[in-house]
N, CA, C and O atoms as a Maestro MAE file, in Angstrom:
{
 s_m_m2io_version
 :::
 2.0.0
}

f_m_ct {
 s_m_title
 :::
 protein
 m_atom[256] {
  # First column is atom index #
  i_m_mmod_type
  r_m_x_coord
  r_m_y_coord
  r_m_z_coord
  i_m_residue_number
  s_m_chain_name
  s_m_pdb_residue_name
  s_m_pdb_atom_name
  i_m_atomic_number
  :::
  1 25 -26.487 -63.005 -2.201 1 A "UNK " " N  " 7
  2 3 -27.487 -62.926 -2.861 1 A "UNK " " CA " 6
  3 2 -26.476 -62.428 -4.205 1 A "UNK " " C  " 6
  4 15 -25.566 -61.703 -3.802 1 A "UNK " " O  " 8
  5 25 -26.449 -62.655 -5.638 2 A "UNK " " N  " 7
  6 3 -26.411 -61.890 -6.656 2 A "UNK " " CA " 6
  7 2 -27.703 -61.514 -7.104 2 A "UNK " " C  " 6
  8 15 -28.890 -61.817 -7.217 2 A "UNK " " O  " 8
  9 25 -26.592 -60.490 -7.339 3 A "UNK " " N  " 7
  10 3 -27.418 -59.510 -8.492 3 A "UNK " " CA " 6
  11 2 -26.989 -59.443 -9.501 3 A "UNK " " C  " 6
  12 15 -25.930 -60.027 -9.728 3 A "UNK " " O  " 8
  13 25 -27.582 -58.769 -10.419 4 A "UNK " " N  " 7
  14 3 -26.919 -58.335 -11.639 4 A "UNK " " CA " 6
  15 2 -28.464 -56.874 -12.385 4 A "UNK " " C  " 6
  16 15 -29.690 -56.922 -12.487 4 A "UNK " " O  " 8
  17 25 -27.931 -56.351 -12.545 5 A "UNK " " N  " 7
  18 3 -28.808 -54.659 -12.562 5 A "UNK " " CA " 6
  19 2 -28.037 -54.409 -13.950 5 A "UNK " " C  " 6
  20 15 -26.816 -54.439 -14.105 5 A "UNK " " O  " 8
  21 25 -29.150 -54.123 -15.058 6 A "UNK " " N  " 7
  22 3 -28.318 -53.035 -16.256 6 A "UNK " " CA " 6
  23 2 -29.125 -51.468 -15.575 6 A "UNK " " C  " 6
  24 15 -30.178 -51.142 -15.027 6 A "UNK " " O  " 8
  25 25 -27.577 -50.718 -16.137 7 A "UNK " " N  " 7
  26 3 -28.001 -49.489 -15.513 7 A "UNK " " CA " 6
  27 2 -27.401 -48.528 -17.537 7 A "UNK " " C  " 6
  28 15 -26.320 -48.200 -18.027 7 A "UNK " " O  " 8
  29 25 -28.806 -48.472 -17.989 8 A "UNK " " N  " 7
  30 3 -28.528 -47.955 -19.185 8 A "UNK " " CA " 6
  31 2 -27.004 -46.976 -19.745 8 A "UNK " " C  " 6
  32 15 -26.035 -47.012 -20.505 8 A "UNK " " O  " 8
  33 25 -27.755 -46.089 -18.631 9 A "UNK " " N  " 7
  34 3 -27.194 -44.629 -18.540 9 A "UNK " " CA " 6
  35 2 -25.329 -44.973 -18.264 9 A "UNK " " C  " 6
  36 15 -24.384 -44.185 -18.221 9 A "UNK " " O  " 8
  37 25 -25.361 -45.843 -18.181 10 A "UNK " " N  " 7
  38 3 -23.583 -46.082 -16.699 10 A "UNK " " CA " 6
  39 2 -22.574 -45.670 -18.179 10 A "UNK " " C  " 6
  40 15 -22.874 -46.298 -19.194 10 A "UNK " " O  " 8
  41 25 -21.466 -44.689 -18.280 11 A "UNK " " N  " 7
  42 3 -21.209 -44.414 -19.011 11 A "UNK " " CA " 6
  43 2 -19.963 -45.131 -18.482 11 A "UNK " " C  " 6
  44 15 -20.212 -46.335 -18.419 11 A "UNK " " O  " 8
  45 25 -18.718 -44.853 -18.078 12 A "UNK " " N  " 7
  46 3 -18.361 -44.499 -18.016 12 A "UNK " " CA " 6
  47 2 -17.430 -45.016 -17.230 12 A "UNK " " C  " 6
  48 15 -17.970 -46.041 -16.813 12 A "UNK " " O  " 8
  49 25 -15.824 -44.924 -16.524 13 A "UNK " " N  " 7
  50 3 -15.605 -45.587 -15.336 13 A "UNK " " CA " 6
  51 2 -15.758 -45.232 -13.979 13 A "UNK " " C  " 6
  52 15 -15.582 -45.961 -13.003 13 A "UNK " " O  " 8
  53 25 -16.332 -43.240 -14.017 14 A "UNK " " N  " 7
  54 3 -16.161 -42.608 -12.671 14 A "UNK " " CA " 6
  55 2 -18.112 -42.708 -12.363 14 A "UNK " " C  " 6
  56 15 -18.634 -42.461 -11.276 14 A "UNK " " O  " 8
  57 25 -18.907 -43.148 -13.696 15 A "UNK " " N  " 7
  58 3 -20.377 -43.840 -13.462 15 A "UNK " " CA " 6
  59 2 -20.031 -45.161 -12.252 15 A "UNK " " C  " 6
  60 15 -20.439 -45.145 -11.091 15 A "UNK " " O  " 8
  61 25 -19.132 -46.321 -12.917 16 A "UNK " " N  " 7
  62 3 -19.458 -47.116 -12.256 16 A "UNK " " CA " 6
  63 2 -18.760 -47.599 -10.930 16 A "UNK " " C  " 6
  64 15 -18.779 -48.695 -10.369 16 A "UNK " " O  " 8
  65 25 -17.661 -45.499 -10.378 17 A "UNK " " N  " 7
  66 3 -17.548 -45.122 -8.599 17 A "UNK " " CA " 6
  67 2 -18.935 -44.736 -7.944 17 A "UNK " " C  " 6
  68 15 -19.003 -44.648 -6.718 17 A "UNK " " O  " 8
  69 25 -19.787 -44.557 -8.556 18 A "UNK " " N  " 7
  70 3 -20.647 -43.890 -7.893 18 A "UNK " " CA " 6
  71 2 -21.071 -44.801 -7.662 18 A "UNK " " C  " 6
  72 15 -20.867 -45.242 -6.531 18 A "UNK " " O  " 8
  73 25 -22.124 -45.795 -8.879 19 A "UNK " " N  " 7
  74 3 -22.924 -46.661 -8.308 19 A "UNK " " CA " 6
  75 2 -21.931 -47.672 -7.908 19 A "UNK " " C  " 6
  76 15 -22.222 -48.743 -8.441 19 A "UNK " " O  " 8
  77 25 -20.961 -47.747 -7.241 20 A "UNK " " N  " 7
  78 3 -19.988 -48.637 -6.219 20 A "UNK " " CA " 6
  79 2 -19.863 -47.537 -5.387 20 A "UNK " " C  " 6
  80 15 -19.987 -48.162 -4.334 20 A "UNK " " O  " 8
  81 25 -19.735 -46.553 -5.083 21 A "UNK " " N  " 7
  82 3 -20.449 -45.597 -3.706 21 A "UNK " " CA " 6
  83 2 -22.279 -45.527 -2.921 21 A "UNK " " C  " 6
  84 15 -22.554 -45.407 -1.727 21 A "UNK " " O  " 8
  85 25 -23.148 -45.639 -3.989 22 A "UNK " " N  " 7
  86 3 -23.429 -46.428 -3.818 22 A "UNK " " CA " 6
  87 2 -24.044 -47.217 -2.954 22 A "UNK " " C  " 6
  88 15 -24.531 -46.890 -1.871 22 A "UNK " " O  " 8
  89 25 -24.020 -48.055 -3.352 23 A "UNK " " N  " 7
  90 3 -24.896 -49.851 -3.343 23 A "UNK " " CA " 6
  91 2 -23.807 -49.710 -1.982 23 A "UNK " " C  " 6
  92 15 -24.199 -50.684 -1.339 23 A "UNK " " O  " 8
  93 25 -22.803 -49.166 -1.234 24 A "UNK " " N  " 7
  94 3 -22.162 -49.520 -0.185 24 A "UNK " " CA " 6
  95 2 -22.579 -48.637 0.588 24 A "UNK " " C  " 6
  96 15 -21.951 -48.692 1.645 24 A "UNK " " O  " 8
  97 25 -23.426 -47.752 0.578 25 A "UNK " " N  " 7
  98 3 -24.457 -46.848 1.395 25 A "UNK " " CA " 6
  99 2 -25.104 -47.648 1.780 25 A "UNK " " C  " 6
  100 15 -25.098 -47.527 3.005 25 A "UNK " " O  " 8
  101 25 -26.043 -48.904 1.339 26 A "UNK " " N  " 7
  102 3 -26.619 -49.843 1.351 26 A "UNK " " CA " 6
  103 2 -26.145 -50.824 2.349 26 A "UNK " " C  " 6
  104 15 -26.597 -51.150 3.447 26 A "UNK " " O  " 8
  105 25 -24.963 -51.261 1.576 27 A "UNK " " N  " 7
  106 3 -23.692 -52.807 2.015 27 A "UNK " " CA " 6
  107 2 -22.508 -52.589 1.648 27 A "UNK " " C  " 6
  108 15 -21.900 -52.792 0.597 27 A "UNK " " O  " 8
  109 25 -22.034 -51.810 3.391 28 A "UNK " " N  " 7
  110 3 -20.829 -52.032 3.501 28 A "UNK " " CA " 6
  111 2 -20.056 -52.935 2.703 28 A "UNK " " C  " 6
  112 15 -19.883 -52.604 1.530 28 A "UNK " " O  " 8
  113 25 -19.725 -53.647 2.969 29 A "UNK " " N  " 7
  114 3 -19.385 -55.400 2.517 29 A "UNK " " CA " 6
  115 2 -19.932 -56.102 1.224 29 A "UNK " " C  " 6
  116 15 -19.889 -57.293 0.915 29 A "UNK " " O  " 8
  117 25 -20.594 -54.745 0.383 30 A "UNK " " N  " 7
  118 3 -20.900 -56.010 -0.709 30 A "UNK " " CA " 6
  119 2 -19.980 -55.494 -1.746 30 A "UNK " " C  " 6
  120 15 -19.796 -54.277 -1.784 30 A "UNK " " O  " 8
  121 25 -19.390 -56.251 -2.577 31 A "UNK " " N  " 7
  122 3 -18.596 -56.363 -3.397 31 A "UNK " " CA " 6
  123 2 -19.446 -55.987 -5.192 31 A "UNK " " C  " 6
  124 15 -20.513 -56.505 -5.523 31 A "UNK " " O  " 8
  125 25 -18.970 -55.404 -5.725 32 A "UNK " " N  " 7
  126 3 -19.363 -54.853 -6.559 32 A "UNK " " CA " 6
  127 2 -18.696 -54.623 -8.248 32 A "UNK " " C  " 6
  128 15 -18.118 -53.536 -8.286 32 A "UNK " " O  " 8
  129 25 -18.631 -55.450 -9.773 33 A "UNK " " N  " 7
  130 3 -17.689 -55.555 -10.757 33 A "UNK " " CA " 6
  131 2 -19.181 -54.710 -11.513 33 A "UNK " " C  " 6
  132 15 -20.331 -55.139 -11.414 33 A "UNK " " O  " 8
  133 25 -18.633 -53.046 -12.479 34 A "UNK " " N  " 7
  134 3 -19.409 -52.317 -13.250 34 A "UNK " " CA " 6
  135 2 -18.483 -52.972 -14.649 34 A "UNK " " C  " 6
  136 15 -17.506 -53.720 -14.704 34 A "UNK " " O  " 8
  137 25 -19.194 -52.391 -15.547 35 A "UNK " " N  " 7
  138 3 -18.775 -53.701 -16.441 35 A "UNK " " CA " 6
  139 2 -19.335 -52.431 -17.779 35 A "UNK " " C  " 6
  140 15 -20.210 -52.757 -18.581 35 A "UNK " " O  " 8
  141 25 -18.593 -50.846 -17.828 36 A "UNK " " N  " 7
  142 3 -19.462 -49.946 -19.388 36 A "UNK " " CA " 6
  143 2 -19.839 -49.323 -20.481 36 A "UNK " " C  " 6
  144 15 -20.241 -48.309 -21.052 36 A "UNK " " O  " 8
  145 25 -19.197 -51.494 -20.507 37 A "UNK " " N  " 7
  146 3 -19.545 -52.250 -22.243 37 A "UNK " " CA " 6
  147 2 -21.450 -52.049 -21.933 37 A "UNK " " C  " 6
  148 15 -22.395 -51.265 -22.024 37 A "UNK " " O  " 8
  149 25 -21.051 -53.397 -21.530 38 A "UNK " " N  " 7
  150 3 -21.691 -54.382 -21.534 38 A "UNK " " CA " 6
  151 2 -23.168 -53.533 -20.379 38 A "UNK " " C  " 6
  152 15 -23.773 -54.119 -19.481 38 A "UNK " " O  " 8
  153 25 -23.338 -52.347 -20.739 39 A "UNK " " N  " 7
  154 3 -23.960 -51.836 -18.948 39 A "UNK " " CA " 6
  155 2 -24.883 -53.031 -17.859 39 A "UNK " " C  " 6
  156 15 -26.028 -53.352 -17.542 39 A "UNK " " O  " 8
  157 25 -23.688 -53.305 -17.648 40 A "UNK " " N  " 7
  158 3 -23.980 -54.425 -16.566 40 A "UNK " " CA " 6
  159 2 -23.814 -53.878 -15.407 40 A "UNK " " C  " 6
  160 15 -23.223 -52.867 -15.785 40 A "UNK " " O  " 8
  161 25 -23.900 -53.748 -14.018 41 A "UNK " " N  " 7
  162 3 -23.374 -54.787 -12.212 41 A "UNK " " CA " 6
  163 2 -23.590 -55.521 -11.801 41 A "UNK " " C  " 6
  164 15 -24.774 -55.625 -11.483 41 A "UNK " " O  " 8
  165 25 -22.645 -56.657 -11.453 42 A "UNK " " N  " 7
  166 3 -23.051 -57.537 -10.683 42 A "UNK " " CA " 6
  167 2 -22.903 -57.462 -9.202 42 A "UNK " " C  " 6
  168 15 -22.100 -56.619 -8.800 42 A "UNK " " O  " 8
  169 25 -23.239 -57.852 -8.723 43 A "UNK " " N  " 7
  170 3 -23.204 -57.273 -6.570 43 A "UNK " " CA " 6
  171 2 -23.594 -58.668 -6.379 43 A "UNK " " C  " 6
  172 15 -24.398 -59.549 -6.685 43 A "UNK " " O  " 8
  173 25 -22.519 -58.347 -5.670 44 A "UNK " " N  " 7
  174 3 -22.986 -59.573 -4.120 44 A "UNK " " CA " 6
  175 2 -24.076 -59.329 -2.856 44 A "UNK " " C  " 6
  176 15 -24.310 -58.150 -3.119 44 A "UNK " " O  " 8
  177 25 -24.505 -59.470 -2.245 45 A "UNK " " N  " 7
  178 3 -25.106 -58.357 -1.222 45 A "UNK " " CA " 6
  179 2 -25.801 -59.330 -0.160 45 A "UNK " " C  " 6
  180 15 -26.380 -60.415 -0.205 45 A "UNK " " O  " 8
  181 25 -25.550 -58.656 0.542 46 A "UNK " " N  " 7
  182 3 -27.020 -59.697 1.460 46 A "UNK " " CA " 6
  183 2 -28.247 -58.530 1.624 46 A "UNK " " C  " 6
  184 15 -29.317 -59.072 1.903 46 A "UNK " " O  " 8
  185 25 -28.336 -57.041 1.512 47 A "UNK " " N  " 7
  186 3 -28.846 -56.132 1.022 47 A "UNK " " CA " 6
  187 2 -30.179 -56.815 -0.128 47 A "UNK " " C  " 6
  188 15 -29.812 -57.212 -1.234 47 A "UNK " " O  " 8
  189 25 -31.478 -56.882 0.205 48 A "UNK " " N  " 7
  190 3 -32.872 -56.585 -0.646 48 A "UNK " " CA " 6
  191 2 -32.339 -55.505 -1.749 48 A "UNK " " C  " 6
  192 15 -32.107 -54.298 -1.819 48 A "UNK " " O  " 8
  193 25 -32.274 -56.985 -2.786 49 A "UNK " " N  " 7
  194 3 -32.332 -55.744 -4.349 49 A "UNK " " CA " 6
  195 2 -33.227 -55.022 -4.275 49 A "UNK " " C  " 6
  196 15 -33.519 -54.927 -5.467 49 A "UNK " " O  " 8
  197 25 -33.920 -54.409 -3.752 50 A "UNK " " N  " 7
  198 3 -35.474 -53.478 -3.568 50 A "UNK " " CA " 6
  199 2 -34.212 -52.060 -3.237 50 A "UNK " " C  " 6
  200 15 -34.113 -51.046 -3.928 50 A "UNK " " O  " 8
  201 25 -33.519 -52.341 -2.214 51 A "UNK " " N  " 7
  202 3 -32.924 -51.139 -1.334 51 A "UNK " " CA " 6
  203 2 -31.926 -51.122 -2.978 51 A "UNK " " C  " 6
  204 15 -31.582 -50.129 -3.619 51 A "UNK " " O  " 8
  205 25 -31.729 -52.240 -3.216 52 A "UNK " " N  " 7
  206 3 -29.848 -51.511 -4.113 52 A "UNK " " CA " 6
  207 2 -30.326 -50.882 -5.283 52 A "UNK " " C  " 6
  208 15 -29.735 -50.038 -5.957 52 A "UNK " " O  " 8
  209 25 -31.188 -51.253 -5.424 53 A "UNK " " N  " 7
  210 3 -32.085 -50.968 -6.905 53 A "UNK " " CA " 6
  211 2 -32.191 -48.620 -6.286 53 A "UNK " " C  " 6
  212 15 -31.529 -47.746 -6.846 53 A "UNK " " O  " 8
  213 25 -33.081 -48.408 -5.237 54 A "UNK " " N  " 7
  214 3 -33.184 -47.428 -5.163 54 A "UNK " " CA " 6
  215 2 -31.836 -46.627 -4.071 54 A "UNK " " C  " 6
  216 15 -32.038 -45.536 -3.537 54 A "UNK " " O  " 8
  217 25 -30.987 -47.126 -3.961 55 A "UNK " " N  " 7
  218 3 -29.718 -46.894 -3.585 55 A "UNK " " CA " 6
  219 2 -28.851 -45.897 -5.400 55 A "UNK " " C  " 6
  220 15 -28.196 -44.857 -5.332 55 A "UNK " " O  " 8
  221 25 -29.044 -46.357 -6.200 56 A "UNK " " N  " 7
  222 3 -28.455 -46.249 -7.464 56 A "UNK " " CA " 6
  223 2 -29.652 -45.420 -8.183 56 A "UNK " " C  " 6
  224 15 -29.569 -44.730 -9.199 56 A "UNK " " O  " 8
  225 25 -30.456 -45.604 -7.611 57 A "UNK " " N  " 7
  226 3 -31.627 -44.443 -8.368 57 A "UNK " " CA " 6
  227 2 -31.049 -42.744 -8.338 57 A "UNK " " C  " 6
  228 15 -30.488 -41.861 -8.987 57 A "UNK " " O  " 8
  229 25 -31.729 -43.127 -6.946 58 A "UNK " " N  " 7
  230 3 -30.531 -42.168 -5.757 58 A "UNK " " CA " 6
  231 2 -29.414 -41.732 -6.334 58 A "UNK " " C  " 6
  232 15 -29.403 -40.521 -6.554 58 A "UNK " " O  " 8
  233 25 -28.188 -42.517 -6.744 59 A "UNK " " N  " 7
  234 3 -27.375 -41.508 -7.027 59 A "UNK " " CA " 6
  235 2 -27.807 -41.112 -8.458 59 A "UNK " " C  " 6
  236 15 -26.917 -40.710 -9.207 59 A "UNK " " O  " 8
  237 25 -28.784 -41.166 -8.814 60 A "UNK " " N  " 7
  238 3 -28.749 -39.816 -10.025 60 A "UNK " " CA " 6
  239 2 -28.879 -41.740 -11.474 60 A "UNK " " C  " 6
  240 15 -28.878 -41.452 -12.671 60 A "UNK " " O  " 8
  241 25 -28.958 -43.192 -11.136 61 A "UNK " " N  " 7
  242 3 -28.974 -43.664 -12.750 61 A "UNK " " CA " 6
  243 2 -30.220 -44.442 -12.051 61 A "UNK " " C  " 6
  244 15 -30.843 -44.674 -11.015 61 A "UNK " " O  " 8
  245 25 -29.996 -44.802 -14.369 62 A "UNK " " N  " 7
  246 3 -31.775 -46.013 -14.235 62 A "UNK " " CA " 6
  247 2 -31.453 -46.845 -13.804 62 A "UNK " " C  " 6
  248 15 -30.250 -46.754 -13.559 62 A "UNK " " O  " 8
  249 25 -31.977 -47.990 -13.439 63 A "UNK " " N  " 7
  250 3 -31.720 -49.113 -13.668 63 A "UNK " " CA " 6
  251 2 -33.156 -50.041 -14.338 63 A "UNK " " C  " 6
  252 15 -34.371 -49.859 -14.249 63 A "UNK " " O  " 8
  253 25 -32.476 -50.874 -14.883 64 A "UNK " " N  " 7
  254 3 -33.845 -51.448 -15.971 64 A "UNK " " CA " 6
  255 2 -33.837 -53.004 -15.854 64 A "UNK " " C  " 6
  256 15 -34.656 -53.675 -16.482 64 A "UNK " " O  " 8
  :::
 }
 m_bond[255] {
  # First column is bond index #
  i_m_from
  i_m_to
  i_m_order
  :::
  1 1 2 1
  2 2 3 1
  3 3 4 2
  4 3 5 1
  5 5 6 1
  6 6 7 1
  7 7 8 2
  8 7 9 1
  9 9 10 1
  10 10 11 1
  11 11 12 2
  12 11 13 1
  13 13 14 1
  14 14 15 1
  15 15 16 2
  16 15 17 1
  17 17 18 1
  18 18 19 1
  19 19 20 2
  20 19 21 1
  21 21 22 1
  22 22 23 1
  23 23 24 2
  24 23 25 1
  25 25 26 1
  26 26 27 1
  27 27 28 2
  28 27 29 1
  29 29 30 1
  30 30 31 1
  31 31 32 2
  32 31 33 1
  33 33 34 1
  34 34 35 1
  35 35 36 2
  36 35 37 1
  37 37 38 1
  38 38 39 1
  39 39 40 2
  40 39 41 1
  41 41 42 1
  42 42 43 1
  43 43 44 2
  44 43 45 1
  45 45 46 1
  46 46 47 1
  47 47 48 2
  48 47 49 1
  49 49 50 1
  50 50 51 1
  51 51 52 2
  52 51 53 1
  53 53 54 1
  54 54 55 1
  55 55 56 2
  56 55 57 1
  57 57 58 1
  58 58 59 1
  59 59 60 2
  60 59 61 1
  61 61 62 1
  62 62 63 1
  63 63 64 2
  64 63 65 1
  65 65 66 1
  66 66 67 1
  67 67 68 2
  68 67 69 1
  69 69 70 1
  70 70 71 1
  71 71 72 2
  72 71 73 1
  73 73 74 1
  74 74 75 1
  75 75 76 2
  76 75 77 1
  77 77 78 1
  78 78 79 1
  79 79 80 2
  80 79 81 1
  81 81 82 1
  82 82 83 1
  83 83 84 2
  84 83 85 1
  85 85 86 1
  86 86 87 1
  87 87 88 2
  88 87 89 1
  89 89 90 1
  90 90 91 1
  91 91 92 2
  92 91 93 1
  93 93 94 1
  94 94 95 1
  95 95 96 2
  96 95 97 1
  97 97 98 1
  98 98 99 1
  99 99 100 2
  100 99 101 1
  101 101 102 1
  102 102 103 1
  103 103 104 2
  104 103 105 1
  105 105 106 1
  106 106 107 1
  107 107 108 2
  108 107 109 1
  109 109 110 1
  110 110 111 1
  111 111 112 2
  112 111 113 1
  113 113 114 1
  114 114 115 1
  115 115 116 2
  116 115 117 1
  117 117 118 1
  118 118 119 1
  119 119 120 2
  120 119 121 1
  121 121 122 1
  122 122 123 1
  123 123 124 2
  124 123 125 1
  125 125 126 1
  126 126 127 1
  127 127 128 2
  128 127 129 1
  129 129 130 1
  130 130 131 1
  131 131 132 2
  132 131 133 1
  133 133 134 1
  134 134 135 1
  135 135 136 2
  136 135 137 1
  137 137 138 1
  138 138 139 1
  139 139 140 2
  140 139 141 1
  141 141 142 1
  142 142 143 1
  143 143 144 2
  144 143 145 1
  145 145 146 1
  146 146 147 1
  147 147 148 2
  148 147 149 1
  149 149 150 1
  150 150 151 1
  151 151 152 2
  152 151 153 1
  153 153 154 1
  154 154 155 1
  155 155 156 2
  156 155 157 1
  157 157 158 1
  158 158 159 1
  159 159 160 2
  160 159 161 1
  161 161 162 1
  162 162 163 1
  163 163 164 2
  164 163 165 1
  165 165 166 1
  166 166 167 1
  167 167 168 2
  168 167 169 1
  169 169 170 1
  170 170 171 1
  171 171 172 2
  172 171 173 1
  173 173 174 1
  174 174 175 1
  175 175 176 2
  176 175 177 1
  177 177 178 1
  178 178 179 1
  179 179 180 2
  180 179 181 1
  181 181 182 1
  182 182 183 1
  183 183 184 2
  184 183 185 1
  185 185 186 1
  186 186 187 1
  187 187 188 2
  188 187 189 1
  189 189 190 1
  190 190 191 1
  191 191 192 2
  192 191 193 1
  193 193 194 1
  194 194 195 1
  195 195 196 2
  196 195 197 1
  197 197 198 1
  198 198 199 1
  199 199 200 2
  200 199 201 1
  201 201 202 1
  202 202 203 1
  203 203 204 2
  204 203 205 1
  205 205 206 1
  206 206 207 1
  207 207 208 2
  208 207 209 1
  209 209 210 1
  210 210 211 1
  211 211 212 2
  212 211 213 1
  213 213 214 1
  214 214 215 1
  215 215 216 2
  216 215 217 1
  217 217 218 1
  218 218 219 1
  219 219 220 2
  220 219 221 1
  221 221 222 1
  222 222 223 1
  223 223 224 2
  224 223 225 1
  225 225 226 1
  226 226 227 1
  227 227 228 2
  228 227 229 1
  229 229 230 1
  230 230 231 1
  231 231 232 2
  232 231 233 1
  233 233 234 1
  234 234 235 1
  235 235 236 2
  236 235 237 1
  237 237 238 1
  238 238 239 1
  239 239 240 2
  240 239 241 1
  241 241 242 1
  242 242 243 1
  243 243 244 2
  244 243 245 1
  245 245 246 1
  246 246 247 1
  247 247 248 2
  248 247 249 1
  249 249 250 1
  250 250 251 1
  251 251 252 2
  252 251 253 1
  253 253 254 1
  254 254 255 1
  255 255 256 2
  :::
 }
}
């Protein structure tokens, strides 16, 4: 499934790496693209959206 999530407090490439790491804890095979300019995260995953959102929130980021 493809997810597109808005993460308003993703400010830099380090934030993108942290979000990628958080998503990989839920789905190690996930493909993640982060864009700090648009604050969007595109994820190709087999995991449920709720699990992905929870992992990103647990890493300290807000999912809008």
